[in-house]
C-alpha positions as CSV (number, residue, x, y, z in Angstrom):
1,X,138.5,101.8,96.9
2,X,138.2,104.7,99.6
3,X,138.9,103.5,103.6
4,X,136.5,103.3,105.9
5,X,136.7,106.1,108.3
6,X,137.7,105.9,112.2
7,X,134.0,107.0,113.2
8,X,132.1,104.4,111.0
9,X,134.4,102.1,112.1
10,X,133.1,102.2,115.8
11,X,128.9,101.7,114.7
12,X,127.5,98.8,115.3
13,X,126.9,96.3,112.1
14,X,123.6,96.1,110.7
15,X,123.0,92.4,111.7
16,X,124.6,92.9,115.1
17,X,121.7,95.4,115.5
18,X,119.0,93.2,114.0
19,X,119.9,90.2,116.3
20,X,119.9,92.6,119.7
21,X,116.6,93.7,118.6
22,X,115.2,90.2,117.6
23,X,116.7,88.5,120.9
24,X,114.6,90.6,122.9
25,X,111.5,89.3,121.4
26,X,109.4,86.0,122.4
27,X,106.1,85.4,120.2
28,X,102.9,86.9,122.3
29,X,100.3,84.0,123.4
30,X,97.6,82.2,121.3
31,X,93.8,82.5,120.9
32,X,91.4,81.1,118.9
33,X,89.2,83.2,116.4
34,X,87.5,82.2,113.2
35,X,89.2,81.1,110.2
36,X,87.7,84.5,108.5
37,X,89.0,87.1,110.8
38,X,93.0,85.1,110.9
39,X,94.4,86.2,107.3
40,X,97.4,87.7,108.7
41,X,98.1,85.8,111.4
42,X,100.3,83.0,112.3
43,X,99.4,79.7,113.1
44,X,99.9,78.5,116.9
45,X,99.2,74.6,116.0
46,X,99.8,72.1,113.3
47,X,96.6,71.5,111.0
48,X,96.3,68.3,110.1
49,X,93.9,66.7,107.7
50,X,90.8,65.1,108.7
51,X,90.1,63.1,105.1
52,X,91.6,62.5,101.7
53,X,91.2,65.7,99.6
54,X,90.2,65.0,97.0
55,X,88.1,62.5,98.9
56,X,87.1,60.4,95.8
57,X,88.3,60.3,92.6
58,X,86.7,63.2,90.4
59,X,86.6,64.7,87.0
60,X,88.9,67.4,86.1
61,X,87.7,68.4,83.0
62,X,83.6,68.1,81.1
63,X,83.6,65.5,79.6
64,X,83.3,61.8,79.3
65,X,84.1,59.3,81.7
66,X,85.5,55.5,79.9
67,X,87.4,52.6,80.4
68,X,90.7,53.8,78.5
69,X,91.4,50.3,76.9
70,X,87.8,50.9,75.2
71,X,89.4,53.8,73.4
72,X,93.0,53.1,72.9
73,X,92.2,52.9,68.2
74,X,90.2,56.1,68.9
75,X,91.0,59.1,66.1
76,X,89.6,61.5,64.6
77,X,89.2,59.6,61.1
78,X,88.2,56.0,63.2
79,X,86.1,57.2,66.0
80,X,84.9,54.5,68.8
81,X,81.4,54.7,69.8
82,X,80.1,53.9,73.4
83,X,77.3,54.0,74.8
84,X,76.5,56.7,77.2
85,X,74.7,55.1,80.4
86,X,74.6,58.1,83.0
87,X,74.7,61.7,83.1
88,X,77.1,62.9,86.2
89,X,76.7,66.8,87.2
90,X,79.2,67.9,90.0
91,X,77.3,66.7,93.6
92,X,75.7,63.4,92.3
93,X,77.0,60.4,92.9
94,X,77.5,57.8,90.0
95,X,75.1,55.0,89.9
96,X,76.0,52.0,89.0
97,X,79.3,50.7,87.3
98,X,81.1,51.0,84.0
99,X,80.9,48.3,81.8
100,X,83.1,47.4,78.7
101,X,81.6,49.4,75.6
102,X,80.2,52.4,78.0
103,X,80.8,55.8,78.8
104,X,79.1,58.4,81.4
105,X,78.5,61.9,80.5
106,X,80.7,64.0,83.8
107,X,80.9,67.6,84.5
108,X,84.2,68.8,86.2
109,X,84.3,67.7,89.9
110,X,81.8,64.9,89.8
111,X,82.4,61.5,90.9
112,X,84.3,59.3,88.7
113,X,82.2,56.4,88.7
114,X,83.6,52.8,89.4
115,X,84.8,50.7,86.1
116,X,86.1,54.0,84.0
117,X,89.8,55.3,84.9
118,X,90.1,58.1,82.2
119,X,87.9,61.2,80.9
120,X,87.7,62.3,77.5
121,X,87.1,65.9,76.8
122,X,84.3,67.3,75.3
123,X,85.9,68.2,72.8
124,X,87.4,65.0,71.4
125,X,84.1,63.9,70.9
126,X,80.7,64.4,69.2
127,X,79.5,65.4,72.7
128,X,76.6,62.5,71.8
129,X,73.9,62.3,74.3
130,X,72.7,58.7,74.3
131,X,76.0,57.2,72.0
132,X,79.0,59.2,71.9
133,X,81.9,58.9,69.1
134,X,85.2,59.1,71.0
135,X,87.7,60.9,68.3
136,X,90.9,60.5,70.8
137,X,92.6,57.6,72.5
138,X,93.2,58.5,76.8
139,X,95.5,56.9,78.9
140,X,94.6,55.6,82.3
141,X,94.1,58.4,84.5
142,X,93.6,61.0,82.1
143,X,92.0,64.4,83.3
144,X,90.9,62.4,86.5
145,X,91.6,64.0,89.8
146,X,92.6,60.9,92.3
147,X,91.4,60.5,95.9
148,X,94.0,62.0,98.0
149,X,95.9,63.7,95.4
150,X,96.0,66.8,96.9
151,X,96.4,66.1,100.5
152,X,96.4,62.3,102.9
153,X,94.4,62.0,106.0
154,X,96.5,62.5,108.7
155,X,98.8,64.8,106.9
156,X,100.3,68.0,108.6
157,X,98.6,70.5,105.8
158,X,99.6,73.8,107.5
159,X,102.5,73.8,110.4
160,X,102.7,75.7,112.9
161,X,103.9,79.2,111.9
162,X,102.5,79.2,108.8
163,X,101.8,82.7,107.7
164,X,97.4,82.5,106.9
165,X,96.7,84.2,103.5
166,X,93.8,83.2,101.4
167,X,94.8,80.2,100.4
168,X,95.4,78.7,103.6
169,X,92.0,79.8,104.8
170,X,90.3,78.3,102.0
171,X,92.5,75.3,103.1
172,X,91.4,75.4,106.2
173,X,87.4,75.5,105.2
174,X,88.1,72.3,103.0
175,X,89.7,70.6,106.0
176,X,86.5,71.5,108.2
177,X,88.2,73.9,110.3
178,X,86.1,77.1,111.2
179,X,88.1,78.2,113.5
180,X,91.9,78.0,114.3
181,X,94.5,78.9,117.2
182,X,96.4,81.8,116.1
183,X,99.5,83.6,117.7
184,X,97.7,87.4,118.8
185,X,98.5,90.3,116.6
186,X,101.0,92.2,118.4
187,X,99.4,96.0,119.9
188,X,102.0,98.3,118.6
189,X,101.7,102.2,120.6
190,X,102.8,105.0,118.3
191,X,103.6,108.4,119.6
192,X,106.0,111.5,118.1
193,X,108.3,113.8,119.8
194,X,109.2,117.3,120.2
195,X,108.1,120.7,120.3
196,X,108.5,121.5,116.6
197,X,106.0,119.0,115.7
198,X,102.3,119.8,114.5
199,X,99.2,117.8,113.7
200,X,98.4,117.4,109.9
201,X,95.7,119.2,110.1
202,X,97.8,122.4,111.7
203,X,99.4,125.3,109.8
204,X,103.1,125.1,111.3
205,X,104.8,128.1,112.9
206,X,107.7,129.2,112.8
207,X,110.7,126.3,112.8
208,X,107.1,123.8,112.8
209,X,106.6,120.8,110.6
210,X,103.7,118.4,110.4
211,X,104.4,115.2,112.2
212,X,104.2,112.3,109.3
213,X,106.0,109.4,110.8
214,X,103.4,108.5,113.3
215,X,100.9,108.3,110.5
216,X,103.6,106.5,108.0
217,X,104.4,103.9,110.9
218,X,100.7,103.5,111.6
219,X,100.3,102.6,108.0
220,X,103.5,100.3,108.5
221,X,102.6,98.1,111.6
222,X,98.7,97.8,110.1
223,X,100.4,96.2,106.7
224,X,102.7,93.9,108.5
225,X,99.3,92.5,110.5
226,X,99.8,94.4,113.7
227,X,97.4,96.5,115.5
228,X,98.4,100.0,115.8
229,X,97.1,102.2,118.4
230,X,97.9,105.9,118.4
231,X,99.1,107.8,121.3
232,X,99.3,111.2,119.6
233,X,101.8,113.8,119.3
234,X,103.7,114.7,122.7
235,X,105.7,118.0,123.5
236,X,108.8,118.1,125.2
237,X,107.3,118.0,128.6
238,X,108.3,115.3,130.9
239,X,105.5,115.1,132.8
240,X,103.1,114.6,129.7
241,X,105.5,112.4,128.1
242,X,106.1,110.2,131.0
243,X,102.1,110.0,131.2
244,X,101.9,109.2,127.5
245,X,104.6,106.6,127.5
246,X,103.0,104.8,131.4
247,X,99.2,105.0,128.7
248,X,101.6,103.3,125.6
249,X,103.4,100.7,127.8
250,X,99.4,99.7,129.5
251,X,97.5,99.2,126.5
252,X,100.4,97.7,124.2
253,X,102.4,95.1,123.8
254,X,105.3,96.9,122.4
255,X,105.9,100.6,122.0
256,X,107.4,102.8,119.3
257,X,108.4,106.5,119.7
258,X,109.4,108.5,117.0
259,X,112.6,111.4,117.1
260,X,114.7,112.1,120.7
261,X,116.9,109.4,119.8
262,X,119.7,111.3,117.8
263,X,123.1,112.1,119.1
264,X,122.3,116.0,120.1
265,X,119.0,115.7,120.2
266,X,117.0,117.4,123.5
267,X,117.8,114.3,126.0
268,X,114.2,114.3,127.3
269,X,112.8,111.3,125.5
270,X,116.3,109.4,126.3
271,X,116.2,110.0,130.1
272,X,112.5,109.3,130.6
273,X,113.0,105.8,128.5
274,X,116.0,105.3,130.8
275,X,114.0,105.8,134.0
276,X,111.2,103.4,132.5
277,X,113.2,100.3,132.0
278,X,116.6,99.3,130.1
279,X,117.3,101.0,126.9
280,X,120.1,101.1,124.5
281,X,121.1,103.9,122.4
282,X,122.8,102.7,119.3
283,X,124.6,104.0,116.5
284,X,123.9,101.6,113.6
285,X,126.4,101.8,110.7
286,X,123.5,102.5,108.1
287,X,122.2,105.2,105.5
288,X,119.6,106.2,106.4
289,X,118.4,105.6,110.1
290,X,121.8,105.4,112.0
291,X,120.9,106.8,115.9
292,X,118.3,103.9,117.0
293,X,117.0,102.8,120.5
294,X,115.7,99.3,121.6
295,X,114.7,98.3,125.0
296,X,112.8,96.6,127.5
297,X,110.2,98.5,129.7
298,X,108.2,96.2,132.1
299,X,108.7,93.3,129.4
300,X,107.6,94.8,127.1
301,X,110.1,95.9,123.8
302,X,110.4,99.6,123.3
303,X,111.7,100.7,119.8
304,X,113.1,104.4,119.4
305,X,112.8,105.5,115.4
306,X,114.7,108.6,114.0
307,X,113.0,111.9,113.6
308,X,113.4,112.3,109.5
309,X,110.5,110.1,108.0
310,X,112.5,108.2,105.5
311,X,115.1,107.4,108.1
312,X,111.9,106.0,110.6
313,X,110.2,104.1,107.8
314,X,113.4,102.4,107.0
315,X,115.1,101.5,110.5
316,X,111.2,100.1,110.8
317,X,111.3,97.6,107.7
318,X,114.9,96.5,108.5
319,X,114.5,96.1,112.4
320,X,111.2,96.5,114.0
321,X,108.8,94.9,111.4
322,X,111.4,91.6,111.9
323,X,111.0,91.8,115.5
324,X,106.9,92.1,115.5
325,X,106.5,89.5,112.9
326,X,108.7,87.1,115.7
327,X,105.9,88.5,118.3
328,X,103.5,87.3,116.0
329,X,104.4,84.0,115.9
330,X,105.6,83.9,112.0
331,X,108.3,81.8,110.1
332,X,109.3,84.4,107.5
333,X,110.8,87.7,109.5
334,X,112.4,89.5,106.2
335,X,110.9,90.5,103.0
336,X,111.4,88.7,99.7
337,X,114.9,90.1,97.9
338,X,116.0,89.7,94.3
339,X,118.2,90.7,92.5
340,X,118.0,93.6,89.6
341,X,120.4,95.7,87.2
342,X,121.0,99.0,88.4
343,X,120.3,101.2,85.5
344,X,122.6,104.2,86.6
345,X,126.0,104.2,88.7
346,X,125.6,104.5,92.4
347,X,128.7,106.2,94.4
348,X,128.5,106.4,98.0
349,X,131.2,106.1,100.7
350,X,131.8,103.3,102.5
351,X,131.5,102.5,106.2
352,X,127.4,101.9,105.8
353,X,125.2,99.9,104.5
354,X,122.8,102.2,102.1
355,X,119.5,101.5,101.9
356,X,118.2,103.3,98.3
357,X,114.7,104.1,97.4
358,X,114.1,102.1,94.4
359,X,111.8,101.7,91.1
360,X,111.8,98.4,89.9
361,X,110.5,97.6,86.6
362,X,111.0,94.4,84.2
363,X,112.6,95.2,81.1
364,X,113.1,92.5,78.2
365,X,113.1,89.5,81.0
366,X,115.5,91.1,83.1
367,X,114.6,92.8,86.6
368,X,116.1,96.6,86.7
369,X,116.3,99.0,89.6
370,X,116.7,102.8,89.3
371,X,116.9,105.5,92.3
372,X,113.8,107.5,92.7
373,X,115.5,110.6,92.9
374,X,117.4,112.2,95.9
375,X,118.2,110.0,98.1
376,X,118.4,112.2,101.9
377,X,116.4,110.8,104.5
378,X,114.4,113.9,104.7
379,X,112.5,113.5,101.5
380,X,109.3,111.5,102.0
381,X,108.9,111.7,98.1
382,X,112.0,109.5,97.5
383,X,109.5,106.2,99.5
384,X,106.3,106.9,97.9
385,X,108.0,106.5,94.4
386,X,109.5,103.7,95.3
387,X,108.4,99.8,95.0
388,X,111.7,98.5,96.6
389,X,115.0,99.1,98.7
390,X,118.3,98.6,97.3
391,X,120.8,97.3,99.6
392,X,124.2,98.2,99.3
393,X,126.8,96.9,101.4
394,X,129.0,98.6,103.8
395,X,132.5,98.3,102.0
396,X,131.2,99.3,98.6
397,X,132.2,102.3,97.8
398,X,130.9,102.3,93.6
399,X,128.3,100.1,91.9
400,X,128.3,100.6,87.9
401,X,125.5,100.9,85.7
402,X,124.8,97.5,84.7
403,X,126.0,95.3,88.1
404,X,123.4,93.6,89.5
405,X,122.3,94.7,93.3
406,X,120.3,93.1,96.0
407,X,116.7,94.9,96.4
408,X,114.1,93.9,99.0
409,X,111.0,94.2,97.7
410,X,108.2,96.1,99.2
411,X,105.3,95.5,96.8
């Protein structure tokens, strides 16, 4: 195995850098919003049920409510015949108790009448209206959804910190809630710096490129449920940069700058950030994304991500996104990870964790991962083709084809 170089030994471990960033984050304040507007926010309160769910025994199928003791001998050859005494569509309460030898035609969701303890599906009957032939025995409880089977009154159904998804929106409605207390969505200001950058609609001049980082970061912020604020593209001018940063910190809960954090970069961004607050410039044992900045300005976190487009997105994914999730009150800070079979050998120098863009697909019941192509930090197409990020540990120098690797899911 190759030895780790002395330069790489001095780099900050990824886990330590992540803890530095998470350690300065506190959840934002709570707000009350409509449950229709709450998707993607974290609960700031425990939500308990005001009732049993379902609130009554009801049918899980279309069929006939019966007394199970009446149909124990029923078979297709020797059906049991019962008198149909009631029709029960969903929304209608039973008018009577079911007696021995009786059945009620019942629809899915309708209340099961007293006296009945099972539902025979209509396919196991002759579908009669006044009298029905039951062709299949039914045990007590068959096709019955019992009162409180989903939720008991007073139980905490959705604990504080739960991320609200469509299922949680539906549950809140089922619990009688129209509004809910949630942690505010973080407002995140984004700006790119550098004379070498132009806006997408412009034709780059000599030595210039179009700014893509701000737009990729904007999408990443929005995708994780925060609110992006586009401060714009700022040239290498101290007064303009200071004005842009002042605006960013006045309008947002968090600021992300792109560019100007690498060793050897023009130090204007570094200087202005240091003047405004307490900033650390980190060299992290990872590829891509080694140079980063993190700190607090007026109590608000600021993250400096590298200028290379892949580096900026990977740093956001591994460091900034977990911090924003914590700020948003979420319990789960990381994306889901899976194990996949490497379809090709992967070789690297030890000393840094490598984050590799991969295509995940299932073949023969196994999850496989293959590289999207060249993995340079400036090759943005390696991101557009990927649906996962393979993580190869710092001390690993080679992964053989057929070995399992850890992959973080994007989609």
